[in-house]
C-alpha positions in Angstrom: 92.0 93.2 106.2 93.8 91.7 109.2 94.9 88.7 107.3 96.2 90.8 104.5 98.2 93.1 106.9 99.8 89.9 108.5 100.8 88.6 105.0 102.2 92.0 104.0 104.3 92.2 107.1 105.4 88.5 106.9 106.7 89.2 103.4 108.2 92.7 104.1 111.4 93.6 102.4 112.0 90.4 100.5 111.9 88.2 103.7 111.4 85.2 101.4 115.1 85.4 100.6 116.1 85.3 104.2 113.5 82.6 105.0 115.1 80.4 102.4 118.5 80.8 103.8 117.2 79.9 107.2 115.3 76.8 106.1 112.0 78.5 106.8 110.5 78.9 103.2 107.6 76.5 103.9 106.6 78.4 107.0 106.7 81.8 105.3 104.8 80.5 102.3 101.8 79.9 104.7 101.3 83.6 104.3 100.2 84.7 100.9 102.6 87.1 98.9 100.9 90.1 97.5 102.8 91.5 94.5 101.3 94.9 94.5 101.8 98.7 94.8 100.9 98.3 98.6 103.8 95.8 98.9 106.1 98.1 97.2 105.1 101.0 99.6 105.7 98.9 102.5 109.2 98.0 101.3 109.8 101.6 100.4 108.9 102.8 103.9 111.3 100.3 105.3 114.1 101.0 102.7 114.0 104.9 103.1 113.9 105.1 106.9 116.8 104.7 109.3 116.5 102.6 112.4 115.7 105.7 114.3 113.2 106.9 111.7 115.2 109.5 109.9 114.6 109.6 106.1 117.4 108.2 104.1 118.0 106.9 100.6 117.9 103.2 99.8 121.7 103.0 99.4 122.3 104.4 102.9 119.6 102.1 104.4 121.1 99.0 102.8 124.6 100.0 103.6 123.6 100.4 107.3 122.1 97.0 107.3 125.1 95.4 105.7 127.5 97.1 108.2 125.3 96.3 111.1 125.2 92.5 110.3 128.5 92.0 108.6 129.7 89.7 105.9 129.0 86.0 106.1 125.7 86.6 108.2 122.4 85.4 106.9 121.1 88.9 106.8 124.0 90.3 105.0 123.8 87.5 102.4 120.1 87.8 102.0 120.1 91.6 101.6 123.0 91.2 99.1 121.0 88.7 97.0 117.7 90.5 97.3 119.2 94.1 96.7 118.2 94.4 93.0 114.6 93.6 93.9 114.5 95.9 96.9 116.0 98.8 94.8 113.5 98.0 92.0 110.6 98.4 94.5 112.0 101.7 95.6 112.3 103.0 92.1 108.7 102.0 91.3 107.4 104.0 94.3 109.6 106.9 93.4 108.3 106.8 89.9 104.6 106.7 91.1 105.4 109.6 93.5 106.9 111.7 90.9 103.9 111.1 88.5 101.6 112.3 91.2 103.7 115.4 91.8 103.5 116.2 88.0 99.7 116.2 88.0 
């Protein structure tokens, strides 16, 4: 379980995109990427929480990150590139939560 947790955290919130921009793809790939509901849930938690732990929607969270880092930075460019995948992960979790609430 510890190795799984390390891998999940290493790849949180599309980290591979930023790793590629920083020339660290090989180093990150030493950690297995898990394409799963658990990965989606981790990304969802990151993308729907503000830096101070308040609940926010994904657009607010991504906007906050983009403003904080600014155009032309590695983080700004990485988030911009990864945004469709990040939003898709949030939508998948929201869909699962909605399905649970309908039961």
